[in-house]
C-alpha positions in Angstrom: 127.8 118.2 126.3 126.2 119.2 123.0 125.6 122.9 122.7 126.4 125.9 120.6 128.7 128.2 122.4 127.9 131.9 122.6 131.3 132.9 121.5 131.3 133.2 117.7 134.5 134.4 116.2 134.3 137.9 114.9 135.8 137.4 111.5 135.4 139.4 108.3 134.6 137.4 105.2 137.6 135.7 103.6 139.1 137.6 100.7 142.1 137.1 98.5 145.5 138.3 99.6 146.8 141.2 97.6 150.0 141.2 95.6 152.4 141.3 98.6 153.2 137.8 99.8 153.1 136.5 103.3 156.6 135.8 104.8 158.7 133.4 102.8 161.1 133.0 105.8 160.1 131.6 109.2 158.6 134.5 111.3 161.0 134.1 114.2 164.1 135.7 112.7 165.1 137.6 115.9 165.6 134.3 117.8 168.5 133.6 115.5 170.3 136.8 116.6 169.7 136.1 120.3 170.7 132.5 120.3 173.7 133.0 118.0 175.4 135.5 120.3 174.9 133.6 123.5 177.6 131.4 125.0 177.5 129.1 128.0 179.4 131.2 130.5 177.1 134.2 129.9 174.3 132.3 131.5 176.0 131.9 134.8 173.9 134.8 136.1 173.5 135.2 139.8 170.3 136.8 140.9 170.3 139.5 143.5 168.0 138.4 146.4 168.0 142.0 147.5 167.1 143.5 144.1 163.8 144.9 145.3 165.5 146.9 148.0 166.7 149.4 145.4 165.3 151.3 142.4 167.6 152.6 139.7 166.2 155.8 138.4 168.7 156.8 135.8 171.9 155.6 134.1 174.5 157.9 132.6 177.0 156.0 130.4 180.0 158.0 129.3 182.6 155.9 127.5 185.1 155.9 124.6 185.5 153.1 122.0 188.9 152.3 120.5 188.1 150.0 117.5 191.9 149.3 116.8 192.6 148.2 120.4 189.1 146.8 120.8 188.6 148.4 124.1 186.0 150.3 126.0 186.8 152.8 128.7 184.6 155.2 130.7 182.3 155.8 133.7 178.8 154.8 134.4 176.8 156.8 137.0 173.7 155.1 138.5 171.2 157.2 140.3 169.5 154.9 142.8 166.8 155.2 145.4 166.6 153.0 148.5 163.3 151.2 149.1 164.1 150.1 152.6 165.5 151.4 155.8 169.2 151.0 156.6 170.5 150.0 153.1 174.2 149.6 153.2 175.1 147.4 150.2 174.4 147.5 146.5 175.0 144.9 143.8 175.7 145.6 140.1 177.1 143.5 137.3 180.2 144.0 135.1 182.0 141.4 133.0 185.1 139.9 134.5 187.1 140.9 131.4 186.6 144.6 132.4 188.9 146.2 134.9 187.3 148.4 137.6 189.5 151.4 138.4 187.2 153.1 140.9 183.8 152.9 142.6 182.3 156.0 144.2 179.1 156.6 146.1 178.1 160.3 146.2 181.6 161.2 145.2 183.4 159.2 147.9 185.5 156.1 147.1 184.0 152.9 148.6 185.0 149.2 149.1 183.8 146.8 146.5 184.2 143.1 145.9 183.9 140.9 142.8 181.8 137.9 143.8 182.2 136.0 140.6 180.1 135.7 137.4 180.3 139.4 136.8 178.7 140.2 140.2 180.2 143.2 142.0 179.0 143.9 145.6 179.5 147.5 147.0 179.9 148.3 150.7 178.6 151.9 151.0 180.2 154.2 153.5 176.9 154.8 155.3 173.4 153.4 155.2 170.5 155.0 153.3 166.8 155.0 154.4 163.8 154.4 152.3 163.3 157.2 149.7 166.9 158.4 150.0 168.7 158.8 146.6 172.4 158.2 146.0 174.8 158.0 143.0 177.2 155.2 142.3 179.9 156.0 139.7 181.9 153.0 138.3 185.0 153.7 136.2 186.1 150.8 134.1 188.0 149.7 131.0 188.7 146.6 129.0 187.7 144.4 126.1 184.1 143.1 126.4 183.6 139.4 126.8 180.8 139.6 124.2 182.4 137.8 121.2 180.9 140.0 118.4 181.1 143.4 120.1 183.9 144.4 117.6 183.6 143.4 113.9 184.8 144.7 110.6 183.0 145.1 107.2 184.7 143.5 104.2 186.3 146.8 103.4 187.8 147.0 106.9 185.3 149.5 108.3 184.8 148.8 112.0 181.3 147.8 113.3 180.8 148.0 117.0 177.4 146.9 118.3 175.6 145.4 121.2 173.0 142.7 121.7 172.5 142.3 125.5 169.6 139.8 125.8 169.4 137.9 128.1 172.5 138.5 130.3 175.0 140.5 128.1 174.4 144.0 129.4 177.2 143.7 131.9 179.6 142.6 129.1 180.1 146.3 128.2 178.7 148.5 131.0 178.2 148.4 134.8 174.5 147.7 135.4 171.9 146.4 137.9 170.9 143.6 135.6 167.2 143.1 136.5 164.5 143.4 133.9 162.0 144.7 136.4 164.1 147.7 137.4 163.5 150.0 134.5 165.3 153.4 134.3 165.8 156.4 132.1 169.2 156.8 130.6 171.9 158.7 128.7 174.6 157.3 126.5 177.6 159.5 125.7 179.7 157.5 123.3 183.0 158.7 121.8 184.2 157.1 118.6 186.6 157.9 115.7 185.1 160.8 113.7 184.2 158.8 110.6 181.8 156.6 112.6 178.1 157.4 113.4 176.5 156.2 116.6 172.9 155.2 116.9 171.3 154.5 120.3 168.2 154.9 122.4 166.0 158.0 122.6 166.8 161.3 121.0 170.2 162.7 119.8 171.0 165.5 122.2 174.3 166.6 120.5 177.3 165.5 118.5 180.5 167.1 119.7 183.9 167.2 118.1 186.6 165.8 120.4 190.3 166.4 120.0 192.1 163.5 118.4 189.8 163.3 115.4 186.9 161.9 117.4 183.2 162.6 117.9 181.0 162.2 121.0 177.3 161.3 120.4 175.0 162.1 123.3 171.7 160.1 123.2 169.1 160.3 125.9 165.8 158.7 126.7 163.2 159.7 129.3 161.2 156.5 129.0 161.7 153.7 131.5 163.9 151.1 129.9 164.9 147.6 131.0 168.7 147.1 131.1 168.9 144.7 128.2 167.1 147.2 126.0 169.9 149.9 126.2 172.1 149.5 123.1 174.2 151.2 120.5 175.9 150.6 117.2 178.7 152.5 115.6 179.9 152.3 112.0 179.8 154.2 108.7 176.1 154.6 107.9 174.0 156.1 105.2 171.0 157.8 106.8 167.4 158.5 105.6 164.2 159.4 107.5 160.4 159.6 107.3 157.8 161.1 109.6 155.1 159.3 111.6 152.0 161.3 112.3 149.5 160.6 115.0 146.7 162.6 116.5 148.1 165.9 115.4 151.7 165.0 116.5 154.7 164.0 114.4 157.8 161.9 115.2 160.9 161.1 113.2 161.4 157.6 111.9 165.1 157.3 111.2 167.1 154.6 109.3 170.8 153.8 109.4 171.9 151.4 106.7 175.3 150.1 105.5 176.3 152.0 102.3 176.7 148.8 100.3 173.2 147.7 101.2 171.6 151.1 100.5 169.2 150.2 97.7 165.7 151.5 96.9 164.3 148.1 97.6 165.9 147.9 101.0 164.8 151.4 101.9 161.2 150.5 100.9 161.4 147.5 103.1 162.2 149.5 106.2 159.9 152.4 105.3 157.0 150.0 105.8 157.6 150.4 109.5 155.9 153.8 109.3 152.7 152.2 108.2 153.2 149.5 110.8 153.3 152.1 113.5 149.9 153.3 112.4 148.4 149.8 112.1 149.7 148.7 115.5 148.7 152.0 117.0 145.1 151.3 115.9 145.2 147.8 117.3 147.2 148.3 120.5 147.2 152.0 121.3 149.5 154.8 120.3 153.2 154.2 119.7 154.7 154.2 123.2 157.7 156.4 122.6 156.2 159.1 120.4 158.1 161.9 122.3 161.4 160.5 121.0 161.6 158.4 117.8 161.6 155.0 116.1 164.7 153.9 114.3 166.0 150.9 112.5 169.7 150.4 112.1 171.7 147.7 110.4 173.8 145.5 112.7 176.0 142.4 112.1 173.8 139.8 113.7 171.4 137.7 111.6 167.9 138.6 112.6 166.7 141.4 114.8 166.8 142.9 118.3 164.1 145.2 119.6 166.2 147.8 121.4 163.9 150.5 122.8 163.2 153.2 120.2 166.0 151.7 117.9 165.8 148.3 116.4 168.8 146.4 115.1 168.2 144.3 112.0 170.8 142.2 110.1 171.7 139.2 108.1 170.0 138.0 104.9 166.5 138.9 106.1 167.4 142.4 107.5 164.9 144.1 105.2 162.2 141.4 105.2 158.7 142.6 105.9 157.9 140.0 108.5 161.1 140.8 110.5 160.4 144.5 110.4 156.8 143.9 111.5 158.0 141.7 114.4 160.6 144.1 115.7 158.3 147.2 115.3 155.6 145.4 117.3 158.2 144.7 120.0 158.1 148.4 120.9 154.7 147.7 122.5 155.3 144.0 123.5 158.7 143.7 125.0 159.8 147.3 125.4 156.9 149.2 126.8 155.4 146.0 128.4 158.3 143.8 129.3 158.5 140.2 130.6 159.6 140.3 134.3 161.6 137.0 133.9 162.9 135.0 131.0 160.4 132.2 131.9 157.7 134.6 130.5 159.6 135.5 127.3 156.6 134.5 125.2 155.0 137.7 126.4 157.6 139.4 124.3 158.3 137.0 121.5 154.9 135.3 121.1 153.2 138.7 121.1 155.6 140.2 118.5 155.2 137.2 116.3 151.4 137.3 116.4 151.5 141.1 115.9 153.3 140.5 112.6 150.3 138.2 111.7 148.0 141.1 112.5 150.0 143.3 110.3 149.5 141.0 107.3 145.8 140.8 108.2 145.3 144.6 108.4 148.0 146.2 106.2 145.6 146.8 103.3 143.3 148.9 105.5 140.6 146.2 105.9 140.7 142.8 107.5 142.0 140.0 105.4 141.5 136.7 107.2 143.1 134.8 104.4 146.4 136.7 105.0 146.2 136.1 108.7 145.7 132.4 108.3 148.4 132.1 105.7 150.9 133.7 108.1 149.8 131.5 110.9 150.2 128.4 108.7 153.8 129.4 108.1 154.2 130.1 111.9 153.2 126.6 112.9 155.9 125.1 115.2 157.9 122.2 113.9 157.7 120.6 117.4 154.9 120.7 119.9 155.9 118.6 122.9 157.2 121.3 125.3 155.5 124.1 127.1 155.6 127.7 126.1 156.6 128.7 129.6 160.4 128.4 130.1 161.1 126.3 133.1 164.9 126.2 132.6 166.2 129.7 132.0 169.9 128.6 132.0 169.4 127.5 128.4 169.3 130.5 126.1 168.4 128.2 123.2 165.3 127.3 125.1 164.5 130.9 126.1 164.6 132.0 122.5 163.2 128.8 121.0 161.6 129.6 117.6 159.2 126.7 118.1 158.0 127.5 121.6 158.6 131.1 122.7 157.9 132.5 119.2 155.7 130.3 117.1 153.7 128.4 119.8 153.6 131.6 121.8 152.0 133.3 118.8 149.5 130.4 118.4 148.5 130.8 122.0 147.3 134.3 121.2 145.7 133.2 118.0 143.8 130.5 119.9 142.9 132.9 122.7 141.4 135.2 120.0 139.4 132.2 118.7 138.1 131.4 122.2 137.1 135.0 123.3 136.3 136.6 120.0 138.1 139.3 118.1 136.7 142.4 119.9 137.3 140.8 123.3 140.8 139.9 122.2 141.7 143.5 121.2 140.2 144.7 124.5 142.3 142.3 126.4 145.5 143.6 124.7 144.5 147.2 125.3 143.7 146.7 129.0 146.9 144.7 129.4 148.9 147.5 127.8 147.2 150.2 129.8 147.7 148.4 133.1 151.4 147.5 132.6 152.7 150.2 130.3 156.4 151.0 131.0 156.4 148.2 133.6 157.2 144.5 133.7 154.7 141.6 133.9 154.3 137.9 133.9 151.9 135.2 132.5 149.6 135.3 135.4 149.2 139.1 135.1 148.1 138.6 131.5 145.8 135.7 132.4 144.1 137.9 135.0 143.4 140.6 132.5 142.1 138.1 129.9 139.7 136.6 132.5 138.6 140.1 133.6 137.7 141.1 130.1 136.1 137.8 129.0 134.4 137.3 132.5 135.1 133.5 132.5 137.9 131.4 134.0 140.8 130.7 131.6 143.0 128.5 133.8 142.1 125.5 131.6 143.5 127.4 128.6 146.7 128.6 130.2 147.4 125.3 131.9 147.3 123.3 128.7 148.8 125.8 126.2 151.3 127.8 128.3 152.3 125.7 131.2 151.8 122.3 129.6 153.2 120.7 126.4 151.7 118.9 123.5 148.7 119.6 121.1 145.5 117.8 120.2 145.0 115.5 117.2 141.4 115.3 116.1 139.5 112.5 114.4 135.9 113.2 113.7 132.9 111.2 112.4 129.4 112.4 111.5 125.9 111.4 110.3 122.5 112.9 110.1 119.2 112.3 112.0 115.7 113.5 111.3 113.3 113.3 114.2 109.8 114.7 114.2 110.7 116.9 111.2 113.8 118.3 112.8 117.2 117.5 111.2 120.2 116.9 113.5 123.9 116.4 112.8 125.4 113.8 115.1 129.1 114.5 115.4 131.9 112.6 117.2 135.2 114.2 118.0 138.0 112.0 119.3 141.4 113.2 120.5 144.0 110.6 119.5 147.2 112.3 120.7 149.2 110.6 123.5 149.3 114.0 125.4 146.6 114.8 127.9 143.2 115.8 126.7 142.9 119.4 125.5 139.8 121.5 126.4 138.9 123.8 123.5 135.8 125.3 121.8 135.9 123.7 118.3 134.5 125.4 115.2 132.3 123.1 113.0 131.5 124.1 109.5 128.7 122.3 107.6 127.5 122.5 104.0 123.7 122.4 104.2 122.0 122.3 100.8 125.1 124.0 99.4 125.2 126.8 102.0 128.0 126.9 104.6 126.9 127.1 108.3 129.1 127.3 111.4 128.6 126.0 114.9 130.9 125.8 118.0 131.1 122.8 120.4 132.9 122.5 123.7 135.4 119.6 123.4 136.9 118.5 126.7 137.0 114.7 126.6 138.9 112.0 124.8 135.8 110.9 122.8 132.8 113.2 122.7 129.4 113.0 120.9 127.5 116.1 119.8 124.0 116.5 118.5 123.5 119.7 116.6 120.1 120.9 115.1 120.6 121.8 111.5 118.4 123.6 109.0 118.8 121.4 105.9 120.4 118.3 104.6 124.1 118.1 105.4 126.4 117.5 102.5 129.7 117.9 104.2 131.3 118.6 107.6 134.7 120.1 108.5 136.2 120.5 111.9 138.3 123.6 112.7 138.1 124.6 109.0 140.1 127.8 109.4 142.8 126.4 111.7 142.1 128.3 114.8 143.5 125.5 116.9 147.2 124.3 116.9 146.5 120.7 116.0 148.7 117.7 115.2 146.2 116.7 112.5 142.4 116.7 111.8 141.1 113.7 109.9 137.6 112.1 109.4 136.5 108.5 109.5 133.6 106.1 110.0 130.9 106.8 112.6 131.0 104.8 115.9 127.9 104.3 118.1 127.3 106.9 120.7 125.0 107.5 123.7 121.4 108.7 123.5 120.5 112.4 124.2 117.4 114.2 125.2 116.4 116.5 122.4 113.0 118.0 123.4 110.9 118.6 126.5 107.2 119.6 126.5 106.4 121.8 128.4 109.9 123.4 128.4 112.0 123.4 131.5 111.3 126.3 133.9 107.7 126.4 132.7 105.1 127.3 135.3 102.5 124.6 136.0 99.1 125.3 137.6 98.8 124.2 141.2 96.3 121.5 141.9 96.9 119.5 138.7 99.1 116.5 138.2 102.3 116.8 136.2 102.3 115.7 132.6 105.4 116.1 130.4 106.9 114.5 127.3 110.5 113.7 126.9 111.9 113.1 123.4 115.2 111.3 122.8 117.3 111.2 119.6 117.3 107.4 119.3 115.4 104.4 120.7 116.0 104.0 124.5 115.0 101.7 127.3 113.2 103.9 129.9 110.9 103.0 132.8 109.4 104.5 136.0 112.4 104.0 138.2 114.6 105.9 135.7 112.7 109.2 136.4 112.3 110.9 139.7 110.1 114.0 140.5 111.1 115.8 143.7 110.2 119.0 145.4 113.3 121.2 145.9 112.8 120.7 149.7 113.4 116.9 149.1 109.8 115.4 149.0 109.6 112.7 146.2 106.4 112.1 144.2 105.4 108.9 142.4 105.3 109.1 138.5 104.3 106.8 135.8 106.2 106.5 132.5 104.9 105.4 129.1 107.3 105.1 126.1 106.6 105.3 122.4 109.5 103.6 120.6 108.3 104.9 117.2 108.8 108.5 118.2 111.4 107.9 120.9 109.1 109.8 123.3 108.4 109.1 127.0 105.3 110.6 128.7 105.8 111.3 132.4 102.7 111.7 134.6 102.6 112.3 138.4 100.3 110.2 140.5 98.9 113.2 142.4 98.3 116.9 141.9 101.1 119.2 142.7 101.1 122.1 145.2 102.8 125.4 144.8 106.5 125.3 144.8 109.7 124.5 142.9 110.4 121.0 141.6 113.0 119.0 139.7 112.5 116.2 137.3 115.6 114.0 137.1 116.0 111.6 134.2 118.7 109.1 135.3 121.5 107.8 133.1 120.0 104.4 133.8 118.1 105.3 130.6 120.1 103.4 127.9 120.4 103.0 124.2 118.0 100.2 123.2 120.6 98.9 120.6 124.0 99.3 122.3 123.2 99.7 126.0 125.1 103.0 126.2 123.9 105.2 129.1 122.1 108.5 128.6 124.2 111.6 128.0 121.9 113.8 129.9 123.4 117.0 131.3 121.2 120.0 130.6 123.6 122.9 131.4 126.9 123.8 129.8 130.2 124.8 131.4 128.9 128.4 131.7 125.7 127.2 133.5 123.4 128.0 130.6 120.6 125.5 129.7 121.2 123.4 126.6 119.3 121.1 124.4 120.1 118.5 123.0 121.4 117.4 126.3 124.8 116.1 127.2 128.5 116.8 127.5 129.3 114.4 124.7 130.3 111.6 127.0 128.2 108.6 128.0 126.6 109.0 131.4 125.0 111.9 133.2 121.5 112.7 134.4 119.2 115.3 133.0 117.8 117.6 135.6 114.8 119.8 134.7 113.5 122.6 137.0 109.8 123.2 137.2 107.6 125.7 138.9 104.1 125.2 140.1 102.0 128.4 140.7 98.4 129.4 140.6 98.4 130.4 136.9 97.3 128.7 133.7 99.5 125.9 132.6 101.2 126.5 129.2 100.0 124.4 126.3 101.5 123.2 123.1 104.7 121.4 122.3 107.8 123.4 122.9 111.4 122.5 122.0 114.2 124.0 124.0 116.3 126.5 122.1 120.0 126.0 121.8 
């Protein structure tokens, strides 16, 4: 179907990138941290079928760390509300390497049972009805299973740090391990006095404890998914800046290893203050402005977006793209969190694309060249699998740099290309507003996108999220001139072995040295488009700015294609005068074979009228005349696909509406076959005169 889509991309003119370079490292550094710390047994997670029966309101973690003995000992108190009547059991998780010394409900000891794989089932001493709140206190001690919980710097300084995604929270604290059950929290952490502890939220106090120890009390009032609670303890140098927004200010704190404390590294992290402003303009205000944003150095290579406090480490700890990615996670992953690991792209793909938006907007004005340079470096190395994670037992697949990060980012890039820039930002903002401080899944996001754009997007999500692969385009073109109007005839073929991909495709022409752009709807293996152009075409490029994740785009020699209807006079939907016979001309873009049986005139109620057809092969024009005058009413003129190319016999490509129901001309969906149906009205007014060509 050849037509120009009414969804032109809202792009600023291309400009040069400024002196700062786009990322020299792959923009998925945080996947390294998350896959590196995951080991097989940690993924033997048992879901709680009764999880929705309870709602954890608050966690209070109070524990002491002994770096020499490599142990943790303390008590976690969970404040929980029942969502059902007659609740008598509660499930939490704690690693099997940790010893439980007591479990109490509202101060009374209760029975509990280890059910395997860190699962602990509690039998409460009496049942609770919907809305009733109780406290479960779990006292425990031991050495966390997590292999890198305790480390040392080269000088022997201990480094104790957490990274709980996807199932490591229970390695170091008792927790209801369900992303969807967000809660507020406090972490009271006692360490040797030379160490500093950084954690979620605000620092309430630092108390001196006998035995040359200090207790750091951190607290957050924002709902937090269990895997986003975290801490790190070591010797840090600290520095700070202030983020200002709408008359308010918030500290931005940094905790860096003394040996890595250089002006260059400080400047790298201080960029996060500008990122908070840029992302705030794009996505809405920083979600945790009542508390803080912090970056702290940790021993894992990459980053982890702990809520209000990001850990960054390894060789790229101070890299701009990693800092942008992790800062963006405060919106996408922390405030709005994927409900299941199958939907992890809603965290990682969003944060990866947000980093691309940072490069696009960091100068204060849009720089499309910087955006596209970043997305070029973010191209996946592999394309065969889906973005959606069907097997969540494999942490490597959950945190796949190719699929969850890069291809996930490309999904957003392509969605922006489909709906346009302003609609895209509106989608992100509506999505954020609807699900802020909640969890969500892919279908929630799709519903918002469709609501904003007002068209179905199941085709897009089915092929790019739930399906694998990517298109490979071959294209061919030539010019036509008919009755003084120039046309570009373009063929797009998809040569990949994967299923056919439906996408709007941007076409750029060079017409008398001037660039022009058009959009066509490509949804078939081989498709022909006929595009009216304003001048001689010197060159044609398909998807010139790489808005589509393709295997390749190459050009070749032009193959023969089907004929199309390019003009109708009078135009469709014209009003004819009652009492006169119909007389219309139909112009095709090439020589065709057409006769009376190929064209049918019918009243909408079903009556059929005889017509005669004369054809002028010099102008490719058929004149259709009814044998009798027409009475008032609504009519259709159908040009059958029995009309064929005189040279090749290919059938008419005749559809005259696009996928959005809008009239189009030249006709067709780009594939041989399909009748043209023109609606006519007969009233008692003067018949229009003069040749009219249907607008695109």
